[in-house]
N, C-alpha and C positions, 0 to 999 in steps of 0.2 A: 891762441894755438890754431885757429882756422886760418889766419893768414899765413903762419907758417907752411901749412899743409897745402894751401893753394898754389904759393910759390915754389915748394918742391915740386907739386904736380904738374906746374907749368915749365919748370925746367925739364922733367922728364918726357913731358909730350913734345915739347917745342925743342928738343934736343936734336943734333946732328942725325941721330939715329931715326927720328920722326921724319926729318926732312929727305933722309935717304930712301925712307921708304915712298918716296913720291906723294906725300899727300899735296893735294892741289889748295887754292886758299879757301874755298867752299868747305873743305874737309876741316881745315885750320879753323876757320870761323865756327863751325859746329862744336868741334872740340873745346873751344873755347868758352863757348856758350854751356856746355854741360859742366865743365870745370867751375865756371863763376857760379852757377847755379845748385848745384849738386849738395845734398846734406853731407854733413861731416862724417857721418858712418860710411858713404860712399867713398868720399874722399880717402878715406883710411883703408877701406876692403877691397874697392875694387881694382883688377889689374888692367895693366895698359892694352893688353889684346881685347880684352872684354869691351874697352870704349872705342879702341879703333874699329874694330869690325862693327860694332853697332852704328858709327858713325858712316863707315863706308857702305854699309848694306842701307842705310836710309835715304842717302843720297842716290844709290843706284835705283831704288823702288820708285822715287819721283821721276826717275828717267825713262822708266819703262812704262808708266801709266799714263791714259790719254790726258788725265787731267793735272799732271804733274807741273807743267808750266805756268798752270793756273793759281797755284798756291802762293801766297804772299811769303816772304822770308820770315817774318816773325811768327807766322801760324805755323810754319814748318818746323821752326826751331824749338817752339813750346810743345807742339801737339804731334808731332810725326816723330822727330829726333829722340825724344827722351826713352830710356831703357826701363822705366818703370813709372807708375802713376801715384801710388802712396806708400804705405810701409811694407809692402810685400817683399819676400823673398826676391832677391836678384837673380832671373833665371837667363839663360842663353836662348831666348825665343825667337830673335830676328831671322836669323836664317832658316831655322825650321820652318816656321810659319810662312815665310816667303815662298820658300818651295812649295808648300801646300797650297796656297790660296792665291798665287798671283795670277795664274791663268784664268781664275773665276773672276777675277778683279778686272783684268783686262777686257773679258768676254763682256761684262757688264757694261763698260763704256762709259758711263757717269758714275759719279760718287754715290748718289743716293740709290740707284740700281743695285750698285755694288753692296751697299750697306745692308739693303734688304736680303739680298741673296746669302751675302757671308753671314748674316745674324743667324740663319738657320744652318747653312753648310758647315760652318765652323764647328758647331755644337754636335752636329750629326757625325762630324768625320773624327773628332776627338773624344767622342761619346760621353759628354758631359752634361748634366742637367741639375736643375734646381732642386735643393734639399735644405730645408731649415733644421734638419736633425741630423742627416747622415753626413753633411760635410764636417771635416775634422775642425776647421776654424774659419772664422769669416773672413779674414783679410788672406786669402790662399793665392800663391803665384800661380801662373799658368799651368806649370807642370805638377804641381801639389793639386790642382783641381784635375787635371788628366789623370793622375795618378788614382784620385779617390772617385773619380767620375761623378761627383757631386759637388755642388759649389754654392755659397750663399749669392743673394743678388749682387753682392760685392765682389766675390770670387768670379762671377758669371761677368762683370762688367769689366774687371781687370783683364781677363782673357779675351774679352771681345776688342777692348782697346788696343791690346797689343798685336791681334790678328789684323785688325784694320791699320794701324801704324806701319806694319810690315809690308802692306801693299800701297804705302803712299797717301793713306786716308788720314786726315787730321782728325783725332779723336781725344777725348779725355772723359774723365768720371764726374758724374753729377750726383748730387745727394741732397737729402733732408733730413736733419737730426731728429725732428719730431714733425710729423704731419700736424695741421691745424687742428684737427679732430682728435689728436693725440692718440692716434691707432697705431703709433709705431714709426719706425723709420724706413727709408729706403736708398738704395742706390741704382743708377742707371748710367747710361753713355750719351755723350753729345758728340756729334760730328759736324764737320765743319764742309760746305759746298758753296761757299759764297757768303753765307751766313750760317749761324750755329742753329742745329736743330737735334732734337732728342729721340732715343729709342729704348726700350727696354732690351737688355740682353738677354738673348734666347727667346725674343720676342719678335719674330720677323713680320712685323705690321710695317706700314708706310709710315715714314717719319712724322713724327709730332702727333701721333694718333696710338696712344696706349691706354690701358685700363687705368693708369694714375693721371690722366690728361685733367681731368676735371678737379681732383685732388691738389695739383701742382697749381693750378690756376688760383686757389685759395692762399697759398704761401704769402707770407707778408713778413714786416719787419721782425716780427716775434717768432716767426716760424720761417726763416730763409732757406733758400736753396743756394748751395755752394757748387761751383765747379773747380777741378783741381787745376793746378797749374805748377809747372817746374820751375818758371821764372818767379823769383821771388817778388811779392808783392804787398808783405807786411801784414797780411791776413792768413790765419792757419785753417787748413781744412779740417773740420771736425770729425773725428773716428770715433764711433761710439765704442768700438772694441779695445781703442787705446788713447782715452781721452789724455793722457799725461803727454803724448808725442805731439809736437808744435813744429816740427820741421817739414811738413807737408804745406805748401802754398794753396791758396784759394782766391777766387773772385766771387763776389757775389753775383748771381744772376736771377734774382728772384723777380726783377720786374719783367725779365723777358717771358715769364710764363704767365703773365695777366691775360 
């Protein structure tokens, strides 16, 4: 069934109608990456215009920011281009977030500075803050969080990842299903600026310095840390709120936190 869906999608997107729309080779490559790796739910439900606009705006963003030329293609495809991180509702966030945050990103001049600035500015602008009790659900999409004004650590992280991607900053979700001291789980954000670094969403500290730094350093094979991946990896990202869902890919990044 999936092969049929992908063939049909490929026909629709690589048809003369797509060519007439003046897609350049980069955009065609980006579209092919999304089609190859998207979960079945998206292949069935997402519209052509949603993906076309997402691809064009992603390439536009890296052409505008000072660090755009430094991002390797594989990092761009997997950590800037995707329209979603986990199982959240698929929102049309890229154009809106780009408009809101691109000037602040360019003004910051470097990725690390932009992340720290945007980690405060995004949540102040959108009026979203953390609440374990007042958020409607853990896996909120960006606009679900904006509507509620509250989000879990997962909802905050999804929102920050999308805001960063909208301005050409490679970003992904990271999480630990259970801390080694069994005090619960947590979700945060990783960003790439030549190497991967981490930050807590709505916690505008310098990179790699958070309240959970010591706890993360104690992660091990029994309590691993995962980062999300749009590219298929053969490993599933564990989602405590939806353990039955296995279509979100992951990489084990435990050793990087030692």
